[in-house]
KOLDREN-523116 format. One record per residue: residue in one letter; z, y, x of N, C-alpha, C, O in turn. Coordinates in steps of 0.02 Angstrom, whole numbers, plus 32768, in hexadecimal, padded with zeros to 4 digits. Each point is the difference from the previous one (the first is absolute). Last residue first. Example, Ala and Ser with C-alpha at 12.3 -4.5 7.8 and 13.67 -1.06 7.14 Angstrom:
2
S81627F9082828003803B802A802580377FD9800880378019 A7FF47EAB7FF68000803B7FD38000803C802D80217FFF8034 
***
This chain:
166
ADEF40DA79AE580277FDD7FCC7FF5801D7FBC801D7FE97FCF A7F88807081007FDA7FC57FE980247FDE7FC57FE07FDC7FD9 T808380DB809B7FC980187FD77FD57FC67FE57FDE80087FCD L80D97FCA80C48018801F7FC27FC780177FD380057FFB7FC3 E7FCD7FA88114801E7FCD7FD48015801E7FBE7FF67FE27FCB A7FBA80B180D97FCA7FD57FE8801B7FCB7FD17FE17FF27FCC S80BA809980A37FD980257FCD7FCA7FD47FE17FF880007FC3 I807E7FA980F5802B80027FC47FDB80247FC780007FE87FC7 H7F958019810880027FBC7FE680297FFC7FC07FEB7FE17FCF H801680E780AA7FBF7FF87FDC7FFC7FBA7FE17FE67FF97FC9 A80D3803180C0800680257FC27FC07FFC7FD780027FF97FC3 W7FFD7FA98114802A7FD87FD3800880237FBC7FFE7FE07FCC E7F8E809480DC7FDA7FC47FED80287FD67FCF7FE47FE87FCE Q808780D180957FCF80147FCD7FD87FC47FE77FF37FFA7FC4 I80A07FE180EE802780107FC47FD080137FC780077FE87FC8 R7F9B7FF5810C80177FC07FE48027800B7FBF7FFA7FDA7FD0 E7FC480E380AA7FC57FDE7FE580137FBE7FDF7FE67FEF7FCB P80C3809280A77FE9801E7FC17FC47FDC7FE17FFD7FFA7FC3 D80CC7FAE80DA7FB7800280057FE4801B7FBE7FFA7FDB7FD0 R80FB802880CA7FE27FFD7FBD7FB4800B80087FEB802C8025 Y80BF7FDA808C7FD27FC87FFB7FE47FF77FB97FE37FCC7FF1 D80A280E480C47FEC7FFE7FBA7FC97FCB7FFA7FC8800C8017 G8110800A80A27FBA800D7FF27FF37FFD7FB5802A7FE97FDA G80997FB780F17FED802A7FC77FB680067FF87FD87FE38026 K80B87FAE80897FED7FD77FC77FEC80287FC37FFB7FE57FC9 G8064805281207FB77FFD7FFB7FE77FD77FC57FC67FEA8000 Q811F805880447FEA7FBF80197FB47FF77FFC7FE57FCC8012 R808480F67F9680107FFF80487FE87FC080217FEE7FFF803A L800080127EDC7FD0802C8021800B8001804B7FD07FFE8027 M80CB7F8E7F547FC07FDC80037FCB802A80237FD87FE68027 S80F8807F7FB280067FCB80317FBE7FD980087FEB7FF18038 R802580B27F1F7FFE8020804380047FCB80377FDE80068033 A803A7FAE7EF07FBB8018800C7FFB801F80457FD17FF38025 L81047FCB7F937FD67FC5800E7FB98016800F7FE17FE6802F L80BB80BF7F8F800C7FE880437FD37FC580127FE67FFC8038 G7FD180C27F0D802D7FC8800C80037FEA80497FD180088026 P7F5A80737F448047800C800F80257FBF80127FE97FC97FF1 T7F0F8087803380287FCF7FDC804A800B801280127FFE803B R7F34807B802A801C801E7FC3802B7FD07FD8802280157FD1 A7F677FAB80F68035802F8013801F80227FC3803880188004 T7F5E7EFF7FC47FE88037802C803B802D801080397FF47FEB I7F757F157F9B803C8021801B7FE6803380327FE27FEF8033 S7FB17F617F027FFD803C8029804680168015802D80077FD6 G7F317F0F7FCB803280337FF37FF9803B802E7FCD80098022 G7F7B7F367F7080278016803A803180377FEC7FF580247FD0 F7FC27F2D7F757FE280368027802D8010803B803C7FF37FFE T7F977F387F42802C801F80317FD7803380287FCA7FF18019 K80257F987EE27FDE8016803D8034801F802E802B80267FEA H7FB67F317F25802A8026802E7FD78012803D7FD67FD98017 E80067FD27ED07FED80018046803480298027802480297FE4 R7FEE7FA37F2E7FBE7FE4800F7FF47FF8804A7FDE7FD08015 A811580247F637FD2802E80227FBF7FDC80127FFF7FC58011 G80D87FFC7F6B7FBB7FEA7FF77FCD802F801F7FCA800B7FE4 I81327FF6801D7FDC802E7FD47FB77FED7FF47FDC80217FDA L80BB7F5880AE802A80197FC97FD880297FCF80097FF97FC3 Q7F937FBD810880077FCA7FD0802780177FC37FEF7FEF7FC8 M7FFB80A780E87FBE7FF27FE580047FCB7FCA7FE180067FCB Q80E0802980B17FF280347FCF7FBC7FF47FDF7FF8800A7FC4 R80427F6980ED802A7FF27FC57FF480337FC97FFC7FEE7FC6 A7F9A803581077FE27FC67FDF80287FED7FC27FE37FEE7FCD V807580B780BE7FC9801A7FD97FDC7FC77FDC7FEB80097FC6 A80C37FBD80CB801C80277FC87FC8801C7FD4800880027FC3 P7FBB7F878107801B7FD67FCA801C80277FC47FF57FEC7FC7 V7F49808A80C2803F7FE28017801E7FD97FC67FEE800D7FC6 P7F098010803E803D80237FEF803D7FDD801E80017FC38007 P7F14802A807B801E7FEA7FC0804080277FF18020801B802D I7F07803B805B80447FEB800E80207FEC7FBE800380287FD2 D7EF67FF18096802C80057FC580457FE4801480057FC88019 R7F6280AB80A480047FC27FD8802C800C7FC48029802F7FFF Q7F9E808280977FD97FCC80207FFF7FBF7FD97FD27FD78008 G80AD80F47FC57FB9800F7FFA7FD37FC9801B7FC480007FF4 A812A7FF5801B7FEF80027FB97FB680107FF47FE57FED7FCD S8079801581137FF87FBD7FE47FEB80017FB67FD87FD67FEB R805D80DD80C67FC07FFD7FDB7FF67FBD7FDC7FCB7FF57FE4 D812A807E80457FCA7FEF802E7FC17FF97FD58002800F7FC4 L80E67FFD7FEB7FF5803A802B7FD17FED8039800E8009803B P80297F9E7EBA7FF27FEE80467FF0803E80297FD680297FED G805A7FF57F2380337FF480327FEB7FEE8045801C801B802F S7FBC7FF57EAC7FEC8024803C80347FF28035803C7FFD7FF2 S7F5F7F907F158036800C80317FE3802A80387FC57FFD800F F7FFC7FC47ED97FEE800B8046803E800B8029803480157FE7 L7F657F847F1580368014802D7FE4800E80467FCE7FE38015 W7FDD80137ED37FF07FF48046803B80188029801F80327FF0 V7FA47F8C7EFB802B801C80347FE77FEB80447FEC7FC7800B P7FD780407ED27FEA7FF28044802C80258033800F803B7FF9 R80617F7C7F207FCB802F80147FEA7FED804780267FDF8024 H80957FBB7F667FCF80087FCA7FC9803380117FDD80187FD3 R80E77FB080B77FDE7FC07FF47FC780067FCC7FD77FD37FFB L80BB80E480387FCE7FF580347FD97FBF7FF57FC57FFC800F S80F6803C7F657FC480287FF17FC97FF580337FC580007FEE E81097F9180397FE47FEA7FC07FBF80267FEF7FCE7FE27FEE A80AF806080D67FDE7FBF80057FDF7FEB7FBF7FC67FEB8000 N80BB80E1805A7FC780037FD27FDC7FBD7FFA7FC77FFE7FE8 R80F8802180A7801380287FC57FC97FFE7FCA800F80017FC4 E7FCA7F9C811280317FD97FD9801280237FBF80067FE07FCB A7F6A808F80CD7FE07FC47FE680307FD87FD47FEC7FE97FCA C806B80D180A57FD080167FCD7FDE7FC37FE17FFA7FFD7FC3 R80947FDF80F48026800F7FC27FD280177FC8800B7FEF7FC6 K7F937FEB810D80197FC17FE58026800D7FBF7FF67FDC7FCF A7FBF80DE80AC7FC87FDD7FE080187FBF7FDF7FEC7FF07FC8 Q80B3808980B27FE980297FC87FC87FDD7FDA80017FFD7FC3 G80527FA78107802D7FF47FC87FEB80277FC280087FE87FC8 S7F4D7FCA80FF802980387FE9802A7FED7FC37FE67FE57FCF W7FD17F5480CE7FDD80317FD7803180357FE9803B7FF27FF6 H7FD57F7580F0801980077FBC7FDC80387FDC7FF58035801D G7FF47F8D80D17FEA7FC87FD7801880027FB87FF57FD07FDB A803D80E180C180197FC1801D7FF07FC57FD3802A7FD47FF5 Y7F8B80EB7F928032800F8034801D7FBE801780227FDE7FDA L7F02808E7F8A80217FC6801D802F801880377FEC8026802C A7FB4805B7EEA80017FFC804880237FC08015802D7FE77FDD G7F4F80337F36803F800A80227FF87FFA804B7FD77FDA8019 G7F9E80407EDD80037FF580498044800D801D802780277FE4 L7F357FAD7F2C8043800B801980037FEF804A7FED7FC98014 V7F6A806B7F087FFC7FEF804780448013801C8015803A7FFB V7F877F947EFC8031801A80307FEE7FE880467FEE7FC5800B A7FA680687EE280047FD7803D8031802280308010803B7FF9 D7FD1801D7F2E7FD67FC57FF680037FD0803B7FF27FC57FF9 Y80D480EB7FA97FC87FF8802F7FDA7FC07FF1801C7FCE7FEA G80B4807F7FAD7FCE80347FF47FC37FFB802D7FD5802C7FFE R80F27F4580137FD97FF07FC47FCB80357FF07FD17FF17FDB V80E07FF780D97FB97FFF80117FD47FF67FC37FC37FF98006 D8142806980457FDA7FDD7FCC7FB6800580117FE680378008 R80C180238089802E7FDB7FD47FDA7FD67FCD801B7FCF7FE7 V7FCA80BC81127FDA7FDC7FCD80307FD57FD7801B7FCF8019 G801C80B880AE7FFC80277FC27FDC7FDC7FC77FFC801C7FC9 D801C7F8981188043800C7FE57FFF80237FBD802D7FF67FD7 A7F0B7FE780AB80157FC67FD98045800A7FE1800E7FE77FC9 P7F4880E7806A802F7FD68025801A7FC87FD3800E800B7FC5 L7EFE805780038048800F7FFA802A7FD680307FEC7FC88010 V7F0880857F8C80237FE8803B804980177FFD800D803C7FFB V7F107F987F5B803F8024800680267FE1803A800C7FC48000 A7EE580417F9680337FE4802C803C802F80047FF8803D8008 E7F207F867F6180378031800180397FE1802980237FD47FE8 L7ECC7FFA803A803E7FEA7FE08033803880017FFB802E8029 G7F257FD680408001800C7FB8803C7FE77FDA800280037FC3 D7FC4800681327FDA7FCB7FDF800380057FB47FE57FD57FDD E809780BD80AE7FB9800D80107FD37FCD7FDD7FC6800E7FF0 S81227FD080017FEB803A7FD87FB78010800C7FDC800F7FD0 L80847F4980B37FFB7FE97FBA7FE980397FD37FD67FF67FD4 T80578041810A7FC47FD77FFC7FF67FE67FB87FC880027FE6 R80FD8077804C7FC5802C80057FC07FD87FF67FD280157FDC G80F97F7080307FFB80277FC37FC3802D7FFF7FDD80047FCD I80547F8680F87FEA7FD17FCC7FF680277FBE7FCD7FF87FDE Q8091808080D17FB97FF3800D7FE37FD07FCC7FC880097FE9 E811E8022800F7FDA803C7FED7FB67FF6800B7FD780167FD7 A80BA7F4080737FFF80037FB77FD7803C7FE87FD97FFA7FD0 I80507FF481167FD27FCC7FEA7FF880027FB57FC87FFD7FE6 G80D7809280767FBD801580127FCB7FCE7FEB7FCA80137FEA A81197FB67FFD7FEC80327FCE7FB98019800E7FD9800A7FD2 T808B7F6A80CA7FE97FDA7FC77FEB802F7FC77FD17FF17FDB A808E806F80E67FBF7FE280107FE47FD97FC57FC380037FF3 G811C807180147FC480207FE77FBE7FDF800F7FCE80127FE0 H81297FB280467FEA8037802B7FBD801E7FED7FE9802F8022 R808B7F1B7F6880388026801C7FE780408022802180337FFD T7F7A7F327F287FFA80148047803F802280168024801C7FD8 G7F467F687F4C80428004801D7FF9800E804B7FDD7FDC8023 Y7F7C80487EF0800D7FED8045804A800780128024802A7FE4 A7F037FD07F4B8046800C8011800D7FE680477FE07FD18016 V7F56806E7F3080057FEC8046804780148015800E803B800B L7F697F9B7EFD803B801880257FFB7FE580477FF67FC5800B V7F48806B7F3180197FD48034803C802280227FFA80398018 R7F5A7FD17EFC803680208026801D7FCD803180117FC87FED K7EF180547F94803A7FD6800F80318027802B7FED80218030 T7F5F803F7F17800C7FFB804880407FD7800B8033800D7FE0 T7F2A7FD57F47803C8021801880077FF6804B7FF57FC9801A M7F30803C7F3680237FD88031803B8028801C7FF780398015 
***
């Protein structure tokens, strides 16, 4: 039996989405899959992977341009393998309290590539997040790290189970 290779690609500006992608990759690896975690900008060809998990940060209701371009660039190949999408962004606990549907741009990407599922995770803006907007949000008390490691791992285990059952 050959180990399935899974690409976990992400689009991010400040690193919070990369952290989610890395956690997904670690969990998939612990479950016996070969997971490769890469920035979406560097993904030119997904044909060497059996499955793909693609994530992007949400900024003002828009999915990361890096993730969107990766999906569009690889749309034909993505349609022929299992794909899951995720978003990170809400700067509150809402993503852990209920399923948040994909924003319209992500829903279009799901349809374009035939993604199986989408999950929204909480985002993160902390004192280490660069940029004027991040500092302004922190001053307004809107910062924090709302990524839920247990929820991320649970979703990654779900993906592993689907891939190993196939």
